[in-house]
C-alpha positions in Angstrom: 71.2 88.3 95.9 72.0 88.8 92.6 74.8 91.4 91.2 72.3 93.9 90.3 70.2 94.0 93.6 73.9 94.0 95.3 74.7 97.2 93.5 71.4 99.2 93.9 71.5 98.3 97.3 74.8 99.8 97.8 73.9 102.7 95.9 71.2 103.6 98.5 73.5 103.7 101.3 74.4 106.9 103.0 78.1 106.1 103.0 78.4 107.8 99.7 76.9 111.0 100.8 79.5 111.6 103.4 83.0 111.1 104.7 83.2 108.1 106.9 84.9 110.4 109.8 82.1 112.6 109.9 78.6 111.8 111.6 75.0 113.1 110.5 75.7 116.7 112.5 78.9 117.2 110.6 81.0 116.6 113.6 84.2 114.7 113.7 84.2 110.8 114.4 87.2 109.8 116.1 88.8 106.7 114.3 89.8 103.9 116.9 91.8 101.6 114.6 92.5 98.2 115.9 96.1 96.8 115.5 96.3 94.9 112.5 98.1 91.7 112.2 98.9 89.4 109.2 101.0 88.6 106.4 100.7 92.1 104.4 101.0 93.9 107.8 104.5 92.3 108.6 105.6 93.3 105.1 104.3 96.6 105.4 106.3 97.0 108.6 109.4 95.6 107.2 109.1 98.2 104.5 108.7 100.7 106.6 111.9 100.2 108.5 113.8 100.5 105.2 111.8 104.0 104.3 112.7 105.2 107.7 116.2 104.3 107.3 116.3 106.4 104.0 114.5 109.0 105.4 116.5 109.6 108.4 119.9 108.3 106.6 119.9 110.2 103.0 120.9 113.8 104.5 124.4 112.1 105.8 125.0 111.1 102.3 127.0 113.3 100.2 128.2 113.1 96.3 131.3 115.3 95.3 131.2 117.5 98.1 127.2 117.7 97.8 124.0 116.2 99.7 122.6 113.5 97.4 119.2 115.5 97.7 118.7 119.2 98.7 115.5 121.3 98.0 116.5 124.6 99.0 113.2 126.5 98.0 114.2 130.2 99.4 117.8 130.0 97.7 116.2 128.5 94.2 118.8 125.6 94.5 118.0 122.0 94.4 120.5 119.0 94.3 119.5 116.0 92.8 121.6 112.7 93.0 124.4 115.0 93.9 123.7 117.5 90.9 122.8 121.2 91.5 120.1 122.6 89.7 119.4 126.5 89.3 116.6 128.7 88.3 118.1 128.1 84.9 117.1 124.7 85.0 113.5 125.1 85.9 112.6 123.7 82.5 113.9 120.3 83.8 111.7 120.7 86.8 108.6 121.9 84.6 109.5 118.5 82.6 109.7 116.7 85.9 106.4 117.8 87.2 104.7 117.0 83.8 106.3 113.3 84.0 105.3 113.0 87.6 101.8 113.6 86.7 101.9 111.3 83.6 103.4 108.8 85.9 100.5 108.8 88.5 98.3 108.7 85.8 99.6 105.5 84.4 100.6 104.1 87.9 97.2 104.9 89.3 95.1 103.3 86.4 97.1 100.2 86.7 97.5 99.5 90.3 95.1 102.2 92.1 96.3 103.7 95.4 99.1 101.0 96.0 101.3 103.7 96.4 99.2 105.4 99.4 99.0 102.2 101.4 102.7 101.2 100.8 105.2 103.8 100.3 103.4 107.5 101.1 105.1 109.0 103.8 101.7 110.3 105.3 100.7 106.5 105.8 104.0 105.1 107.0 104.6 107.5 109.6 101.2 107.6 111.2 100.5 103.8 111.0 104.0 102.4 111.4 105.5 105.0 113.7 102.8 107.0 115.6 100.2 104.9 115.8 102.6 102.0 117.1 103.5 104.6 119.7 99.8 105.0 120.7 99.4 101.2 120.9 102.5 100.9 123.1 101.5 103.5 125.4 97.6 103.2 125.8 96.7 100.0 124.2 94.7 99.0 121.4 91.6 100.5 120.2 89.3 99.1 123.0 91.8 100.6 125.7 91.7 103.9 123.9 88.1 103.8 124.0 87.8 103.2 127.8 90.6 105.6 128.2 88.4 108.5 126.6 85.1 107.2 128.7 87.2 107.3 131.9 87.2 110.6 134.6 90.5 112.1 134.7 92.8 110.5 136.9 96.5 110.6 138.0 96.6 107.4 135.2 95.0 108.9 132.6 96.8 112.2 132.6 100.2 109.8 133.0 99.5 108.3 129.8 97.9 111.0 127.8 100.7 113.2 128.8 103.3 111.0 127.8 101.7 109.9 124.6 101.6 113.7 123.5 105.1 114.4 124.7 106.3 111.3 122.5 104.3 112.7 119.4 106.1 116.2 120.2 109.4 114.6 120.4 109.1 112.2 117.4 107.6 115.3 115.4 110.6 117.6 116.6 113.2 114.8 115.2 111.2 114.4 112.2 111.3 118.3 111.6 115.1 118.5 112.0 115.4 116.0 109.2 113.0 117.3 107.1 114.8 120.8 107.4 117.9 119.1 106.8 116.6 118.1 103.3 116.0 121.8 102.4 119.2 123.3 103.9 121.5 120.3 104.1 122.7 118.5 107.5 125.8 120.6 107.8 123.8 123.9 108.1 121.2 122.1 110.2 124.2 121.0 112.5 125.4 124.8 112.7 121.7 125.6 113.8 121.7 122.6 116.7 125.2 123.7 118.1 125.8 127.2 117.6 123.5 130.0 119.7 120.3 130.2 118.7 120.4 133.9 118.3 122.7 133.5 115.2 120.1 131.1 113.5 116.8 132.6 114.7 115.3 131.9 111.0 116.5 128.4 111.2 115.4 127.5 114.9 111.8 128.7 113.9 111.4 126.7 111.2 112.1 123.7 113.0 109.7 124.7 115.8 107.3 125.4 113.2 107.8 122.2 111.2 107.7 120.2 114.5 104.1 121.7 115.4 102.9 121.1 112.0 103.9 117.5 112.2 102.5 117.0 115.8 99.1 118.6 114.8 99.1 116.2 111.4 99.8 112.9 113.8 98.4 113.8 116.6 95.1 115.1 115.9 94.6 115.8 112.1 95.6 111.9 111.4 93.7 110.4 108.4 92.1 113.4 107.5 95.5 114.6 105.9 94.4 111.5 103.4 90.6 111.8 102.8 90.5 115.8 103.1 93.7 117.0 102.1 95.4 115.2 99.5 94.0 115.1 96.3 94.8 111.6 95.3 91.6 110.0 96.7 89.6 112.2 94.3 92.0 112.0 91.5 91.2 108.1 91.7 87.9 108.4 91.0 88.7 109.7 87.5 91.9 107.7 86.9 90.5 104.1 88.2 88.5 102.0 85.8 87.1 98.3 86.1 90.6 96.7 85.3 92.9 98.3 88.0 94.0 96.7 90.6 92.2 97.9 93.7 91.6 96.3 97.6 88.1 94.6 97.0 85.5 92.8 98.6 84.5 89.5 96.9 80.6 90.2 97.2 79.6 87.3 94.9 81.2 85.1 97.5 80.7 86.7 100.5 76.9 87.8 100.0 74.2 87.5 101.9 76.3 88.2 104.8 75.3 87.0 108.2 76.5 84.5 111.1 76.5 81.2 109.8 75.6 79.7 113.8 72.8 82.0 114.2 71.3 81.8 110.6 71.9 77.9 110.1 68.9 77.7 108.0 69.7 80.0 105.6 72.0 80.2 102.5 74.7 82.6 103.5 77.9 83.8 102.0 81.2 83.7 103.5 81.0 86.9 105.2 79.9 86.5 108.7 79.3 90.2 109.2 81.8 90.3 111.9 83.0 94.1 111.2 86.5 93.1 111.6 87.6 94.8 108.3 85.7 97.9 109.2 87.5 97.9 112.7 90.9 97.8 111.7 90.3 100.4 108.5 92.6 103.8 109.5 89.9 105.8 107.5 87.0 104.2 109.3 85.4 102.6 106.1 83.4 99.4 105.6 85.5 98.1 102.3 82.3 96.1 101.6 80.6 99.1 100.2 82.6 99.1 97.1 85.5 101.4 96.1 85.6 104.6 97.9 87.9 107.7 98.3 89.0 107.3 101.8 90.3 103.7 101.0 94.2 104.2 100.9 94.8 100.4 100.2 96.8 99.7 103.2 95.3 96.1 103.1 94.8 96.1 107.0 91.0 94.7 105.8 92.7 91.9 104.0 94.8 90.8 107.2 91.8 90.7 109.3 89.3 89.1 107.1 92.0 86.2 106.6 92.3 85.6 110.0 88.6 85.5 110.5 88.4 83.0 107.5 90.9 81.0 109.3 89.0 80.7 112.2 85.7 79.9 110.5 87.4 77.4 108.5 86.9 79.1 105.3 89.1 79.9 102.1 91.1 83.3 102.2 90.5 85.7 99.9 87.2 87.1 100.7 89.0 90.9 100.8 91.8 90.8 98.2 93.9 92.6 95.6 91.5 92.4 92.9 89.7 94.5 90.1 86.1 94.8 89.6 86.1 93.0 86.6 87.8 89.9 88.2 85.4 90.1 91.1 82.3 90.3 88.8 83.7 87.4 86.6 84.9 85.2 89.5 88.5 85.2 88.0 91.9 86.1 89.4 93.6 89.2 89.2 95.7 89.2 86.0 98.6 91.4 85.0 96.8 92.4 81.8 98.1 93.4 78.8 96.9 97.1 79.5 98.7 97.1 83.0 101.8 96.2 80.9 101.6 98.7 78.6 100.8 101.4 81.2 103.9 99.7 83.2 106.2 100.1 80.5 105.2 103.7 79.8 105.9 104.5 83.1 109.3 102.9 83.0 109.8 104.9 79.6 109.1 108.6 81.0 111.0 107.7 84.0 114.1 106.7 81.6 113.6 109.7 79.7 113.8 112.0 82.5 116.8 110.1 84.1 118.7 110.6 81.0 117.8 114.4 80.8 119.0 114.7 84.6 122.1 112.8 83.8 123.3 114.3 80.9 122.7 117.8 82.1 125.7 119.9 81.6 127.8 121.4 84.8 128.5 124.5 83.1 126.1 126.7 81.3 126.9 129.9 79.3 124.9 132.5 77.6 126.8 134.2 74.8 124.8 137.5 72.8 126.1 140.1 71.1 126.5 143.5 72.8 123.3 145.1 71.9 123.5 148.5 70.2 127.2 148.2 68.9 127.8 147.6 65.5 130.9 145.7 63.9 134.2 147.4 64.0 136.9 147.6 61.6 140.3 146.3 62.6 142.6 147.8 60.3 142.2 146.8 56.5 141.7 143.2 56.8 139.5 142.5 59.9 136.3 142.8 61.7 135.3 142.4 65.1 132.3 142.0 67.2 131.7 142.8 71.0 130.0 140.0 73.0 128.8 139.3 76.6 129.1 136.1 78.3 127.3 134.9 81.4 128.1 131.4 82.7 126.7 129.2 85.9 129.3 127.0 87.2 127.3 124.0 88.7 130.5 121.9 90.0 132.2 122.5 93.3 135.0 124.0 91.7 136.0 127.4 90.8 136.4 127.1 86.8 139.0 129.5 84.5 136.7 129.4 81.2 138.8 129.9 78.1 137.2 131.0 74.9 138.3 129.8 71.2 136.8 129.8 67.9 136.0 126.3 66.7 135.6 126.7 63.1 136.9 130.1 62.0 140.3 131.6 61.4 140.2 134.5 63.9 141.4 135.1 67.0 139.5 136.0 70.6 140.1 139.0 72.7 139.0 138.9 76.2 138.6 142.1 78.1 140.4 142.1 81.5 142.1 138.6 82.3 142.6 136.5 79.2 139.8 133.8 80.7 136.2 134.4 82.4 136.6 133.3 86.1 133.6 131.4 87.6 133.4 130.5 91.3 132.2 127.2 92.3 128.3 126.6 92.6 128.1 130.6 91.3 128.0 132.8 88.3 130.3 134.8 86.0 130.4 137.0 83.4 132.9 139.1 81.1 133.0 140.5 77.4 135.2 139.7 74.5 135.8 140.5 71.1 135.7 137.9 67.9 138.0 139.0 65.4 137.8 137.5 61.9 139.5 138.1 58.8 137.5 140.0 56.1 138.0 137.4 53.6 136.0 134.8 55.7 132.6 137.1 55.9 130.5 136.7 53.0 127.2 137.3 54.4 125.8 140.1 56.6 125.4 137.6 59.3 127.8 134.6 59.5 127.2 132.1 62.0 130.5 131.2 64.3 130.9 128.4 66.7 132.6 129.1 70.0 134.4 126.4 72.5 134.5 126.8 76.3 137.4 125.3 77.5 138.6 124.5 81.2 142.1 124.0 80.6 142.5 121.5 77.7 139.1 119.8 78.5 136.2 121.3 75.9 133.2 121.9 78.1 130.7 122.9 75.2 130.2 124.6 72.1 127.9 127.5 71.8 126.6 129.0 68.2 126.1 132.7 67.5 126.0 135.4 64.8 128.7 137.3 63.6 128.1 140.7 61.9 130.1 142.4 59.0 129.9 144.2 55.6 128.6 142.5 52.9 131.6 141.6 50.6 131.7 142.9 47.3 
């Protein structure tokens, strides 16, 4: 079969017209994925342990009295790597989102859905935690199908009940840690140890999150990847023929057929055993080519390699490749384009990291008090009244002193001699800047105000000083 004939045959297949998990009548087809085994699955399993350690361990990590990560949306307070971000820092989050989208475009264009199969939380929790529990309690796919068809009995009730109780308990644990990333682990401990009546909202949030996670992993499952997640749809416009994908080598595999039954025919290496389909968690046939539902989990690679070993043929009938490498019979290369995209990914991440690490812990805004002109002080001085608003992003109270950086003049703070700003809070105050008339040459004079915490200069802010035009 020629390459053109193969493509034409694929294009006439009905798989492109509907999801693999939906039948012709539009009803859900439940996926009974076989348990994979092989080199890639073992690597993914090892990595999943690392991901789980990070997910369940990071809420306990504190830096300078703050959690390493916290995303408190209701309070508009976010902590990244121990640094707190307030609404005033939302431009950084806007830049972060732009950087994230840019990174996804570059990463997907070069490496396809590598993230989905190897690092996505949905994939890891579903395949490396919940599905393994399902395998342990009920058994592999044939046992699950058999249990589904058998009439209800005490054994079936026990197994199904045990599975769903295990799923919900695990979802409840995940929900608690998920909430810890929102309110921090110390607040979560209060919800757990103190009376429920004192934390009604928090306890309700745990129950809601538990229900959502349970519904996703017990019932919704792969639909989260094929129906909800936009990444699969994005890849259709982000991938090209040089992108790295999980691909079937149709040149080597076609025409398919059992070599024992069709000994007289010239067949490809694919024996049409359907093992690649049986282990697929989204129910697709990878031999039909790139599909939206493919999450790049490599289960089909391990299954096919196992079959190739048994029939005495080389591994790699299904492998990481690009469309061009399959068409040309070459191995996947780390092309100049992929190197360029990788470099750009590292560049945007580096820029964002520098912005995050160099962000100031104290932000101040100084403005002249509106509606008030300059004031004359005696015969030789002019004063302006200013308002100051300060955001303290540190874990300590700061007495903030104001001083003139360049000009010979004085600062008169109204009230205390300093602006008091509480930890992780805001402060405000008013002060006069008094300058000698001889320094005022224009209607508006630039002045630089330095903010000090004790002897430590925190920042310098420029503002305008209004006065009479000197004759």
